[in-house]
C-alpha positions in Angstrom: -42.3 -59.9 -3.8 -40.6 -57.7 -6.5 -37.7 -55.4 -5.7 -39.6 -52.2 -5.5 -42.3 -53.7 -3.2 -39.6 -55.1 -0.9 -37.9 -51.7 -0.6 -41.2 -50.0 -0.1 -42.0 -52.3 2.8 -38.6 -51.7 4.4 -38.7 -48.0 4.1 -42.2 -47.9 5.6 -40.9 -49.7 8.6 -38.0 -47.3 8.8 -40.2 -44.3 8.5 -42.3 -45.6 11.4 -39.2 -46.2 13.5 -37.9 -42.7 12.7 -41.1 -41.0 13.9 -41.2 -43.2 17.1 -37.5 -42.7 17.8 -37.6 -38.9 17.4 -39.8 -38.8 20.5 -37.9 -41.3 22.5 -36.4 -40.1 25.8 -32.6 -40.1 26.4 -32.9 -42.7 29.2 -35.0 -45.0 26.9 -32.3 -44.8 24.1 -29.5 -45.4 26.6 -31.3 -48.4 28.1 -31.5 -49.8 24.6 -27.8 -49.3 24.0 -27.0 -51.1 27.3 -29.3 -53.9 26.5 -27.7 -54.3 23.1 -24.2 -54.5 24.6 -25.3 -57.1 27.1 -27.0 -59.3 24.5 -24.0 -59.1 22.2 -21.7 -60.4 24.9 -24.1 -63.1 26.1 -24.6 -64.3 22.4 -21.0 -64.4 21.4 -21.1 -68.2 20.7 -24.0 -67.7 18.2 -22.3 -64.7 16.6 -19.0 -66.4 16.1 -20.8 -69.5 14.7 -22.7 -67.5 12.2 -19.5 -65.6 11.4 -17.7 -68.8 10.6 -20.2 -69.5 7.8 -19.3 -66.2 6.2 -15.5 -67.0 6.7 -15.8 -70.3 5.0 -17.6 -68.7 2.1 -14.9 -66.0 1.9 -12.1 -68.5 1.7 -13.9 -70.5 -0.9 -14.3 -67.3 -3.0 -10.6 -66.6 -2.7 -11.0 -63.3 -0.7 -7.6 -61.9 0.4 -6.3 -62.3 4.0 -6.8 -58.6 4.6 -10.5 -58.7 3.4 -11.1 -61.9 5.3 -9.6 -60.1 8.5 -12.2 -57.4 8.0 -15.0 -59.9 8.0 -14.0 -61.9 11.0 -15.6 -61.7 14.3 -13.9 -63.0 17.5 -14.2 -62.4 21.3 -12.1 -59.2 21.1 -14.1 -57.6 18.4 -17.5 -58.6 20.0 -16.3 -57.1 23.2 -15.3 -53.9 21.3 -18.7 -53.7 19.7 -20.3 -53.9 23.2 -18.0 -51.5 24.7 -18.6 -49.0 22.0 -22.4 -49.1 22.6 -21.8 -48.7 26.3 -19.6 -45.6 25.5 -22.2 -44.1 23.3 -24.8 -44.6 26.0 -22.7 -42.5 28.4 -22.5 -39.6 26.0 -24.6 -36.6 26.2 -27.7 -36.8 24.0 -27.3 -34.1 21.3 -30.9 -34.1 20.3 -32.6 -30.9 21.6 -29.4 -29.2 22.4 -29.9 -25.4 21.8 -26.8 -23.6 20.4 -25.9 -19.9 20.3 -29.0 -18.1 21.3 -28.9 -14.3 20.6 -31.3 -11.5 21.0 -32.3 -9.2 18.1 -33.0 -5.5 18.4 -36.9 -6.2 18.2 -36.5 -8.3 21.4 -36.9 -11.7 19.6 -34.4 -14.5 20.6 -32.8 -16.7 17.8 -30.8 -19.8 18.1 -30.3 -23.2 16.8 -31.4 -26.6 18.0 -29.8 -30.0 17.2 -32.4 -32.5 15.8 -32.2 -35.9 14.1 -31.5 -36.1 10.4 -34.4 -38.7 10.1 -33.6 -42.0 8.3 -30.1 -42.9 7.5 -29.1 -45.6 5.1 -25.7 -47.3 5.6 -24.3 -49.3 2.7 -21.3 -51.2 3.6 -19.0 -54.1 2.9 -17.4 -56.9 5.0 -17.0 -55.5 8.5 -19.9 -56.9 10.7 -19.0 -54.6 13.5 -20.3 -51.7 11.4 -23.8 -53.1 12.0 -23.6 -52.5 15.7 -21.5 -49.2 15.5 -23.9 -47.6 13.0 -27.0 -48.7 14.7 -25.8 -47.5 18.1 -24.9 -44.0 16.9 -27.9 -43.6 14.7 -30.1 -44.6 17.7 -28.4 -42.1 20.2 -28.8 -39.3 17.6 -32.6 -40.2 17.2 -32.2 -41.5 13.6 -33.7 -44.7 12.2 -31.1 -46.8 10.3 -31.5 -48.9 7.1 -28.6 -51.4 7.0 -27.4 -52.9 3.7 -24.3 -55.0 4.4 -22.3 -57.0 1.9 -23.4 -60.4 0.8 -20.2 -61.7 2.1 -21.2 -61.1 5.8 -25.0 -61.8 5.5 -25.0 -64.5 8.3 -23.0 -62.3 10.7 -25.1 -59.2 10.0 -28.3 -60.9 10.4 -27.4 -62.4 13.6 -26.3 -59.1 15.0 -29.4 -57.3 13.7 -31.6 -59.9 15.4 -30.1 -59.1 18.7 -30.2 -55.4 18.2 -33.9 -55.5 17.3 -34.8 -57.4 20.3 -33.0 -55.0 22.5 -34.7 -51.9 21.1 -38.1 -53.7 21.5 -37.2 -54.5 25.2 -36.5 -50.8 25.7 -40.0 -50.0 24.3 -38.7 -48.4 21.0 -40.2 -49.4 17.6 -38.1 -52.2 15.9 -38.4 -50.4 12.6 -35.8 -47.9 14.0 -33.3 -50.8 12.8 -34.2 -52.1 9.3 -32.1 -54.7 7.7 -31.9 -55.3 4.0 -31.3 -59.1 3.7 -31.7 -59.2 -0.1 -28.3 -59.5 -1.7 -29.5 -58.3 -5.2 -27.6 -55.3 -6.3 -30.8 -53.8 -7.8 -31.9 -53.3 -4.2 -29.2 -50.6 -3.8 -30.2 -49.0 -7.0 -33.8 -48.6 -5.7 -32.7 -47.4 -2.3 -30.7 -44.6 -4.0 -33.7 -43.3 -5.7 -35.7 -42.7 -2.5 -35.1 -39.0 -2.1 -37.5 -37.8 0.6 -37.9 -41.2 2.1 -34.2 -41.6 3.1 -32.5 -38.6 4.3 -28.7 -39.5 4.1 -26.6 -42.3 2.7 -23.3 -43.3 4.1 -21.4 -45.8 2.1 -18.5 -47.7 3.9 -16.3 -50.1 1.9 -14.0 -50.1 -1.1 -13.5 -47.2 -3.6 -15.7 -48.9 -6.3 -18.7 -49.2 -3.9 -18.4 -45.6 -2.7 -18.1 -44.2 -6.3 -21.1 -46.3 -7.4 -23.1 -45.0 -4.7 -22.2 -41.4 -5.1 -22.7 -41.4 -8.8 -26.2 -43.0 -8.6 -27.7 -41.4 -5.6 -30.5 -38.9 -5.5 -29.9 -38.6 -1.8 -27.1 -36.7 -0.1 -24.0 -38.9 0.5 -21.3 -38.6 3.1 -18.1 -40.6 2.1 -14.5 -41.1 1.6 -13.3 -42.8 -1.4 -10.1 -44.4 0.0 -7.5 -43.9 2.6 -4.0 -43.0 1.1 -2.3 -42.0 4.4 1.3 -40.8 5.0 3.8 -40.5 7.8 6.5 -38.0 7.4 9.7 -38.4 9.4 11.2 -34.9 9.8 15.0 -34.3 10.2 14.4 -33.4 13.9 12.3 -36.5 14.7 13.1 -39.0 17.6 14.0 -41.8 15.5 12.9 -44.5 17.9 9.5 -42.8 18.1 9.4 -42.4 14.4 10.1 -46.1 13.8 7.3 -47.1 16.3 4.8 -44.8 14.9 5.5 -45.9 11.2 5.4 -49.5 12.1 2.1 -49.2 14.1 0.7 -47.1 11.2 1.3 -49.8 8.6 1.3 -53.1 10.5 -1.2 -52.9 13.5 -4.1 -53.5 11.0 -3.1 -52.9 7.4 -6.5 -53.6 6.0 -8.0 -50.3 7.3 -8.5 -47.1 5.8 -6.3 -45.2 8.4 -3.4 -47.4 7.7 -0.1 -45.8 6.3 0.6 -46.3 2.6 3.6 -44.1 2.2 6.4 -43.3 4.4 8.2 -40.0 3.7 11.7 -39.5 5.2 13.9 -36.4 5.4 17.1 -37.0 3.5 18.9 -35.5 6.5 18.3 -38.5 8.6 17.6 -41.2 6.0 20.9 -43.0 6.2 20.4 -43.4 10.1 16.7 -44.2 10.1 16.0 -46.3 7.1 18.1 -49.4 7.7 16.5 -50.3 11.0 13.0 -49.3 9.8 13.3 -51.4 6.6 14.7 -54.3 8.5 11.7 -54.2 11.0 9.2 -54.0 8.1 10.8 -57.0 6.4 11.0 -59.1 9.5 7.2 -58.7 9.8 6.2 -59.6 6.3 6.0 -56.1 4.8 6.8 -55.6 1.2 8.8 -52.4 0.8 8.6 -50.4 -2.4 11.4 -47.9 -2.6 12.2 -44.6 -4.4 15.6 -44.2 -6.1 17.2 -42.6 -3.0 16.1 -45.6 -0.8 17.5 -48.0 -3.4 20.9 -46.7 -2.8 20.7 -48.0 0.7 18.7 -51.2 -0.1 19.3 -52.0 -3.8 17.4 -55.2 -3.6 14.1 -53.6 -2.8 11.3 -53.3 -5.4 11.4 -49.9 -7.1 8.1 -48.0 -6.8 6.4 -46.2 -9.7 4.5 -42.9 -9.5 1.1 -44.9 -9.7 2.1 -46.6 -6.4 1.8 -43.4 -4.6 -2.0 -43.4 -5.3 -2.6 -47.0 -4.1 -4.5 -48.0 -1.0 -2.9 -51.3 -0.5 -5.1 -52.4 2.4 -2.3 -55.1 2.9 1.3 -55.3 4.1 2.9 -53.2 1.3 4.5 -49.8 2.0 6.0 -47.1 -0.2 9.2 -45.3 1.1 10.4 -42.1 -0.4 13.2 -39.9 0.7 12.3 -36.1 0.5 14.2 -32.9 0.8 12.7 -31.5 3.9 9.2 -30.5 4.9 8.3 -28.5 1.9 8.7 -31.5 -0.5 7.0 -33.6 2.0 3.8 -31.3 2.2 3.8 -31.0 -1.5 3.9 -34.7 -1.9 1.1 -35.3 0.5 -1.2 -32.7 -0.9 -0.7 -34.2 -4.5 -1.1 -37.9 -3.6 -3.0 -37.9 -0.4 -6.7 -38.8 -0.3 -7.2 -36.2 2.5 -7.8 -38.9 5.0 -5.0 -39.1 7.6 -1.4 -37.7 7.6 1.2 -37.6 10.4 4.4 -35.8 11.0 7.1 -37.1 13.5 9.2 -34.1 14.5 10.7 -32.4 17.6 10.5 -29.0 15.8 7.5 -26.9 17.0 7.4 -24.5 13.9 7.5 -27.5 11.4 4.7 -29.2 13.3 2.6 -26.2 13.1 3.3 -25.8 9.4 2.3 -29.4 8.7 -1.0 -28.8 10.8 -1.8 -25.7 8.7 -0.7 -26.7 5.2 -1.7 -30.4 5.0 -5.3 -30.6 3.8 -6.7 -33.8 5.3 -9.5 -34.8 7.6 -7.1 -35.6 10.4 -3.6 -34.2 10.6 -1.4 -35.7 13.4 1.7 -34.7 15.3 3.9 -37.5 16.8 1.2 -40.3 16.6 0.0 -43.1 14.6 -2.3 -42.7 11.7 -4.3 -45.5 13.1 -5.6 -43.2 15.8 -8.0 -41.4 13.4 -10.9 -43.1 14.7 -14.2 -42.2 16.6 -13.5 -44.4 19.5 -9.9 -43.2 19.8 -11.0 -39.5 19.6 -13.5 -39.9 22.3 -16.5 -39.9 20.1 -17.7 -43.3 21.1 -18.1 -45.7 18.1 -18.1 -44.0 14.7 -20.2 -44.4 11.6 -17.4 -43.7 9.2 -14.7 -41.3 8.4 -15.7 -38.5 5.9 -13.2 -36.7 3.7 -16.0 -34.3 2.6 -15.8 -30.7 3.6 -19.6 -30.1 3.8 -21.6 -31.0 7.1 -19.1 -33.5 8.5 -15.4 -34.1 8.1 -13.2 -36.8 9.9 -14.7 -39.4 12.2 -18.5 -39.1 12.3 -19.8 -39.5 15.8 -23.2 -38.6 17.3 -23.2 -34.8 16.6 -22.4 -35.5 13.0 -25.6 -37.5 12.7 -27.8 -34.5 13.7 -28.5 -31.4 11.8 -29.6 -27.9 13.1 -32.8 -26.0 12.7 -33.3 -22.4 13.6 -35.6 -21.6 16.6 -37.1 -18.3 17.4 -38.7 -17.2 20.7 -41.0 -14.1 20.4 -43.6 -12.2 22.1 -45.7 -10.8 19.3 -42.9 -9.4 17.0 -44.0 -8.6 13.4 -42.1 -7.8 10.4 -42.5 -4.2 9.2 
């Protein structure tokens, strides 16, 4: 079977699934999600075994520790996938929700209704948990999903998809609502991206190269973020213990994620009191610190950073530290170098925190909390399908509502246009 024929068969399956899923009752979708969660937990031995095949190949190919960590499945991550599906099942079904009805002078009522987008293609790398997260959210929002994971996770993804497809079938939903692309050929992606009218939305998740390639070659609307260059700014009126804990968590808790901090900005007013303990804590935990000239005065043996470092998404235990002259310089720096993903201020000063909220232009702006909290689950959205830095349709973590669109509905009793 050639590539075009293969893709045609897969998209036909998805279209059939989308039509069936659009008519599915909320209870039926929730039952499917709960069955999925149970089957993931009950098949953890199989999932971990299949994942180990991918891990072994990753080491053989020389993938970094951070990339391999993204790929790994363990008991905790399987439980998180299952819990995410259960949380989505408890959320209000957005499909059919009527928003903002109003009455016109001629007596007709006008409003908007949430409806499924249709068929959504997710193109992603490494993280097999995306398979379950994306499927659960698309299902709840009434969308069929086409899953095209990276070749490095093919065994893990196939095992998860097999479980999810059996689950929807048990709930009486067409298996085509979950369509898995198991062909690793990159030409498959090229063909998928041409299918305007058959696929309604593409969401790429992965490295900047993948996302730019999808965006540049797609005829289909794309929701994306290119990279996560995130900042923590420690203000002169910050609680220094809180600031240290937030900066440490933002960098170290899971450095290979898009919401991990890359640059720590510190007000010159408190730099001599804050930086020694902060740098020591980073170094004791294996973090490479790259320092500005002001920081080098305190720690002259650190590696000096260059301007290009401010644009880096390290996805590893490397952090930039820059001393700034107050909040104006901090905001200017963030708006210049940030990828508009996630930025935090640590301060006890209300007016500065409000300035930061209003003047930093990112998908999530945070006061006195870790950048790692920019996440659909942490925000109460259930699992997320990704974090968008676009400004059209969706921005920030994309949960269920972001996977619907709205149509106008009109209720009349014979009105005519004169």
